[in-house]
C-alpha positions in Angstrom: -0.2 0.1 0.2 1.5 3.6 -0.9 2.5 5.8 2.1 3.3 9.3 1.5 6.6 10.8 2.8 6.4 13.0 5.7 9.7 15.5 5.9 9.7 17.7 9.3 11.6 20.6 9.5 12.8 22.0 13.0 15.4 24.6 14.0 17.4 25.6 17.0 15.9 29.1 17.0 13.2 31.6 15.4 14.8 32.9 12.4 17.4 30.0 11.8 16.0 29.3 8.2 13.7 26.7 8.5 11.2 28.8 6.0 14.2 29.2 3.6 14.9 25.2 3.7 11.3 24.5 3.3 10.7 27.1 0.3 13.8 25.7 -1.5 12.9 21.9 -0.9 9.5 22.7 -2.1 10.2 24.3 -5.5 12.1 21.2 -6.4 10.0 18.6 -5.0 7.0 20.2 -7.3 3.2 20.5 -7.3 2.5 17.2 -6.0 3.6 17.9 -2.6 1.9 19.8 0.2 3.0 22.0 3.1 2.2 22.5 6.8 3.3 25.8 8.6 2.7 25.4 12.2 2.2 28.4 14.6 2.1 27.9 18.3 -0.8 29.9 19.9 -1.5 30.2 23.4 -5.4 29.3 23.4 -7.0 28.9 20.0 -6.8 26.3 17.4 -7.3 26.7 13.6 -6.6 24.9 10.2 -6.7 27.2 7.1 -6.0 25.9 3.7 -3.9 28.3 1.4 -4.5 31.1 3.7 -4.5 34.7 2.3 -1.4 36.4 3.7 1.3 38.7 2.8 3.8 37.8 0.2 6.6 37.9 3.0 4.5 35.2 4.8 5.5 31.9 5.0 2.4 30.3 3.6 2.9 32.6 0.7 6.4 31.4 0.2 5.2 28.3 -0.1 2.6 28.8 -2.5 4.9 30.7 -4.9 7.6 27.8 -4.6 4.7 25.7 -6.4 3.6 23.8 -3.5 0.2 22.0 -4.7 -1.5 22.7 -1.2 -0.6 24.7 1.9 -2.1 24.4 5.2 -1.3 26.9 8.2 -2.0 25.1 11.5 -2.2 27.1 14.7 -2.6 25.3 17.9 -1.1 25.3 21.5 1.0 22.2 22.3 -1.7 20.5 24.4 -4.1 20.0 21.3 -1.4 19.9 18.8 -1.5 15.8 18.3 -4.9 15.8 17.2 -5.0 19.1 15.1 -1.7 17.9 13.2 -3.4 14.4 12.3 -6.4 16.2 11.1 -4.3 18.5 8.5 -2.4 15.3 7.4 -5.8 13.7 6.5 -6.5 17.0 4.7 -3.3 16.2 2.8 -3.7 12.9 2.0 -4.0 13.4 -1.7 -0.3 14.9 -1.7 2.5 12.7 -2.7 4.3 13.9 0.2 4.4 16.4 2.9 6.7 19.2 4.2 5.7 20.3 7.9 7.7 23.3 9.2 7.9 23.7 12.8 9.4 22.0 16.0 6.2 21.0 18.2 4.9 18.7 15.3 8.2 16.4 15.3 7.4 15.4 18.9 4.0 13.9 17.7 4.6 12.5 14.6 6.9 9.6 13.2 8.2 11.7 10.3 10.3 9.8 7.5 13.0 12.5 7.5 13.6 15.0 10.0 15.8 18.1 9.1 17.3 20.3 11.5 18.4 23.8 11.0 20.9 25.4 13.3 21.1 28.7 11.4 24.2 31.0 12.0 24.0 30.2 16.0 25.8 26.9 16.9 26.0 27.8 20.5 24.7 25.6 23.2 21.1 24.5 22.4 17.8 24.7 24.7 16.4 21.6 25.8 13.5 21.7 23.3 15.9 22.4 20.4 18.3 19.8 21.3 15.2 17.1 21.7 14.7 17.8 18.0 18.5 17.6 16.9 18.6 14.1 18.2 15.8 13.0 16.0 17.4 14.6 13.1 18.3 12.6 10.1 19.9 15.7 8.6 21.2 18.8 10.1 21.9 21.9 7.7 24.1 25.1 9.2 25.4 28.3 8.2 28.5 28.8 9.9 31.4 26.2 10.4 30.9 24.2 13.8 33.6 25.4 16.2 35.7 21.8 16.5 37.6 23.6 19.4 34.3 23.8 21.4 33.3 20.4 22.9 29.7 21.4 24.0 29.2 22.1 20.0 30.5 18.8 19.1 28.7 16.9 21.6 25.4 18.3 20.2 26.2 17.5 16.6 28.2 14.7 16.3 25.2 12.1 16.3 24.2 13.7 12.9 27.6 14.1 11.5 27.1 11.7 8.6 24.4 14.0 7.0 25.3 17.5 7.6 24.8 20.0 4.7 26.9 23.4 4.8 24.1 25.9 3.7 26.6 28.6 2.1 26.4 30.9 -0.7 25.6 28.2 -3.3 22.1 27.7 -2.2 21.0 25.9 -5.2 23.5 23.2 -5.1 22.7 22.9 -1.4 19.0 22.0 -1.9 19.7 19.9 -5.0 22.1 17.8 -2.5 19.2 18.1 -0.1 16.5 16.6 -2.5 18.8 14.1 -3.5 19.5 12.5 0.0 15.8 12.5 0.6 15.2 11.0 -2.4 17.5 8.4 -1.2 16.3 7.7 1.8 12.9 7.4 0.6 13.7 4.7 -1.8 15.6 2.8 1.1 12.4 2.9 2.9 10.2 1.9 0.0 12.5 -0.8 -0.8 12.6 -2.0 2.7 8.7 -2.1 2.8 8.4 -3.7 -0.7 10.4 -6.8 0.9 7.5 -7.8 3.2 4.6 -7.0 1.0 3.1 -9.1 -1.7 4.6 -8.6 -5.1 1.9 -7.9 -7.9 2.7 -11.4 -9.6 2.2 -13.1 -6.3 -1.2 -11.4 -6.1 -1.9 -12.8 -9.5 -1.1 -16.2 -8.5 -3.3 -15.7 -5.5 -6.2 -14.7 -7.4 -5.7 -17.8 -9.5 -6.2 -20.1 -6.5 -9.4 -21.0 -5.2 -11.2 -18.1 -3.4 -11.2 -18.4 0.1 -14.9 -17.5 1.5 -14.2 -15.7 4.8 -16.6 -15.2 7.5 -16.6 -13.3 10.5 -14.1 -15.3 12.5 -10.6 -15.5 10.9 -9.6 -18.2 13.7 -12.8 -20.2 11.7 -11.1 -19.4 8.4 -7.9 -20.7 9.3 -8.9 -24.0 10.6 -11.3 -24.5 7.5 -8.5 -24.3 5.3 -5.7 -25.8 7.5 -4.7 -29.5 6.5 -2.6 -31.5 8.8 -2.1 -28.4 11.1 -0.9 -26.4 8.3 -1.8 -23.8 5.8 0.0 -22.1 2.8 1.2 -18.7 3.1 -0.8 -17.5 0.1 -3.9 -18.9 2.0 -3.1 -17.1 5.0 -2.3 -13.9 3.3 -5.7 -14.5 1.5 -7.4 -14.6 5.0 -5.6 -11.5 6.2 -6.7 -9.4 3.3 -10.3 -10.1 3.2 -10.8 -10.1 7.0 -9.2 -6.9 7.2 -6.4 -8.2 9.7 -2.7 -7.4 9.5 -0.3 -10.2 8.7 1.1 -10.4 11.9 -2.2 -10.7 13.5 -3.3 -13.5 11.6 0.3 -15.3 12.3 -0.3 -14.8 16.1 -3.8 -16.7 15.7 -2.4 -19.4 13.9 0.2 -19.8 16.5 -2.6 -19.8 19.5 -4.5 -22.4 16.9 -1.0 -24.6 16.5 -1.5 -24.0 12.6 2.0 -23.9 11.0 2.3 -21.4 7.9 4.2 -23.1 5.7 6.0 -21.6 2.2 6.5 -18.2 3.6 9.4 -16.5 1.8 8.3 -12.8 2.4 8.6 -12.9 6.1 5.1 -11.6 6.5 4.2 -13.7 9.6 
C-alpha cells in the first residue's frame, strides 16, 4: 500500500532559516507535494487551507514555490497531536508533505527530520536539542567550531548527513533533495520486501477463492490440512478479513497451525 512521505523541518531558534529550507526544498519537489506551516498559539486552534497572507509570510512563500496545497496550523502544544493528524488527513492526496515547525516533530513519526541550526551553533536549549537528536539531516550556515566540545557533543550524532548552507544555495538544496530521495527509496525497498508483489497477488487470484466469515480463526481452521496452511492462503484470509499479517500469524500460533512456504517473512 502506498504511503506518502512526511518530512519535518525544525530548528535551533526563530529566524534560523527553517522557512528558507522548506521553500527551496518544495520548489524542487514540485506541485504534487503539500506543506504545513505550524504556529504555536496560547489558546485557540485553527487549520486554514491556502490562507491569504502578505507575500513575505511563510505560507505565501510556500505557494510561490509551487506547492500544490498549503495548510496553516495554529494550535497550542496541548491540542497539537489531534490538530496535526487532521491536517495530514486533509493532505492525504499529496505525494508527500513538508511540515515546518518544531512542535509537530514531537507528535509525528516523520520519515525524515531536518534540523536547521542557523548561524548560532552555541549551546542549544532543551527543546531544540530534542529535535536535533531526532534529526536525519543537519543544515548549518557557519562552521561548527571543533574547538568547542559542547558543540561537537550536540552535533556529532548527526555528522553523517550535515549540509553546509552556504552561498551556493542551489547546490545545497539539490543535494538535500538527493539525500531525501535516497532515504525514501531505501524505506520503500524495505517495505516492499515484506509485502506481496503484483505477481504473487496474481497467483493468489488464480487459486480457489477463500470464503471468509466474521471469524478469522474459523477460516484458518477451515483451510488447514494436517495443522498446516500455505502462506498464500493465510495472506488471502488476512486481506479479506482486514487483519494485519502479524495478527493472523499470532492467531495461527495460538491454534497450533504452521504457516508454510512463507518466503517474505509476512508472519
